[in-house]
PLY file of the C-alpha trace (Angstrom):
ply
format ascii 1.0
element vertex 128
property float x
property float y
property float z
element edge 127
property int vertex1
property int vertex2
end_header
-4.97 -9.57 15.73
-3.54 -12.66 14.04
-6.27 -12.56 11.40
-5.37 -8.97 10.50
-1.67 -9.84 10.33
-2.43 -12.88 8.17
-4.73 -10.92 5.87
-2.32 -8.01 5.61
0.72 -10.14 4.87
-0.90 -11.26 1.62
-0.02 -7.83 0.20
3.65 -8.48 0.86
3.35 -11.89 -0.83
1.56 -10.36 -3.83
4.13 -7.55 -4.11
7.06 -9.97 -3.98
5.37 -12.25 -6.53
5.08 -9.32 -8.94
8.75 -8.43 -8.35
9.87 -12.03 -8.95
7.81 -12.25 -12.14
9.04 -8.88 -13.37
12.70 -9.58 -12.67
12.49 -13.05 -14.21
10.90 -11.66 -17.38
13.54 -8.90 -17.48
16.35 -11.43 -17.03
14.98 -13.69 -19.75
14.33 -10.81 -22.17
17.82 -9.36 -21.77
19.47 -12.81 -21.66
21.28 -11.86 -18.47
23.08 -14.61 -16.61
21.30 -15.82 -13.48
22.26 -13.53 -10.62
22.12 -12.90 -6.91
19.18 -10.48 -7.18
16.93 -13.24 -8.56
17.96 -15.55 -5.74
17.28 -12.88 -3.11
13.88 -11.98 -4.58
12.83 -15.63 -4.82
13.99 -16.34 -1.27
12.15 -13.27 0.03
8.99 -14.34 -1.80
9.16 -17.85 -0.34
9.91 -16.47 3.13
6.95 -14.08 3.01
4.71 -16.94 1.91
6.02 -19.10 4.77
5.40 -16.29 7.26
1.85 -15.80 5.99
1.10 -19.51 6.33
2.63 -19.61 9.81
0.50 -16.67 10.96
-2.56 -18.34 9.42
-1.79 -21.58 11.25
-1.37 -19.71 14.54
-4.70 -18.00 13.94
-6.39 -21.31 13.14
-5.07 -22.89 16.33
-6.11 -19.98 18.54
-9.50 -19.19 17.02
-12.77 -20.97 17.63
-14.27 -20.84 14.16
-13.75 -23.38 11.40
-16.00 -23.34 8.35
-15.98 -25.59 5.24
-14.49 -22.98 2.87
-11.46 -22.81 5.12
-10.45 -26.33 4.03
-10.11 -25.15 0.43
-8.10 -22.14 1.58
-5.72 -24.32 3.58
-5.21 -26.80 0.73
-4.43 -24.00 -1.75
-1.95 -22.35 0.61
-0.14 -25.62 1.40
0.16 -26.31 -2.35
1.47 -22.77 -2.91
4.17 -23.22 -0.24
5.12 -26.62 -1.68
5.55 -25.19 -5.19
7.62 -22.26 -3.92
9.96 -24.53 -1.98
10.31 -27.13 -4.74
11.56 -24.54 -7.22
14.00 -23.15 -4.70
15.48 -26.61 -4.15
15.61 -27.44 -7.87
17.38 -24.19 -8.78
19.82 -24.46 -5.87
20.89 -27.96 -6.93
21.72 -26.89 -10.47
25.26 -25.80 -11.25
25.51 -22.01 -11.44
25.93 -21.97 -15.23
22.70 -23.99 -15.68
20.49 -21.79 -13.52
17.83 -19.82 -15.38
15.02 -17.40 -14.65
12.30 -19.63 -16.15
11.65 -21.82 -13.07
11.15 -18.72 -10.93
8.79 -17.18 -13.47
6.66 -20.31 -13.78
6.58 -21.03 -10.05
5.71 -17.44 -9.11
2.81 -17.52 -11.59
1.59 -20.88 -10.24
1.94 -19.72 -6.62
0.16 -16.47 -7.43
-2.73 -18.43 -8.97
-2.92 -20.80 -5.98
-2.86 -17.93 -3.50
-5.51 -16.06 -5.48
-7.81 -19.09 -5.60
-7.14 -19.70 -1.89
-8.18 -16.15 -1.03
-11.26 -16.38 -3.25
-12.23 -19.72 -1.70
-13.01 -17.99 1.61
-15.02 -15.26 -0.08
-12.45 -12.49 0.28
-11.28 -10.19 -2.54
-7.67 -10.71 -3.67
-6.95 -7.02 -3.20
-9.10 -4.77 -1.09
0 1
1 2
2 3
3 4
4 5
5 6
6 7
7 8
8 9
9 10
10 11
11 12
12 13
13 14
14 15
15 16
16 17
17 18
18 19
19 20
20 21
21 22
22 23
23 24
24 25
25 26
26 27
27 28
28 29
29 30
30 31
31 32
32 33
33 34
34 35
35 36
36 37
37 38
38 39
39 40
40 41
41 42
42 43
43 44
44 45
45 46
46 47
47 48
48 49
49 50
50 51
51 52
52 53
53 54
54 55
55 56
56 57
57 58
58 59
59 60
60 61
61 62
62 63
63 64
64 65
65 66
66 67
67 68
68 69
69 70
70 71
71 72
72 73
73 74
74 75
75 76
76 77
77 78
78 79
79 80
80 81
81 82
82 83
83 84
84 85
85 86
86 87
87 88
88 89
89 90
90 91
91 92
92 93
93 94
94 95
95 96
96 97
97 98
98 99
99 100
100 101
101 102
102 103
103 104
104 105
105 106
106 107
107 108
108 109
109 110
110 111
111 112
112 113
113 114
114 115
115 116
116 117
117 118
118 119
119 120
120 121
121 122
122 123
123 124
124 125
125 126
126 127
């Protein structure tokens, strides 16, 4: 059951990553000031990633199987969570008038790449 929840939650992470990327590109293209919607999307994306990792950890601790490819998966996911949280902290510490969409765009792309490579490292398709 935990494995299915962990595997299924990746779709939420991927969806939120696409929304963060899309909104960041939209904000940069229209030169809109940084707003609450970007903050909420980025926080939701980071929260979904955290939830996915937590479910994965619970599955790892309750299952009996560990195989070598799983180490690569775990490393990629931990790096993805670290990147997502670092950007959140950096943006939050900036004064409101200095906040931009660029850090969210870059971090969402990096996290998306790390998650994709993490999924591929265990021989699973990214979508499907």
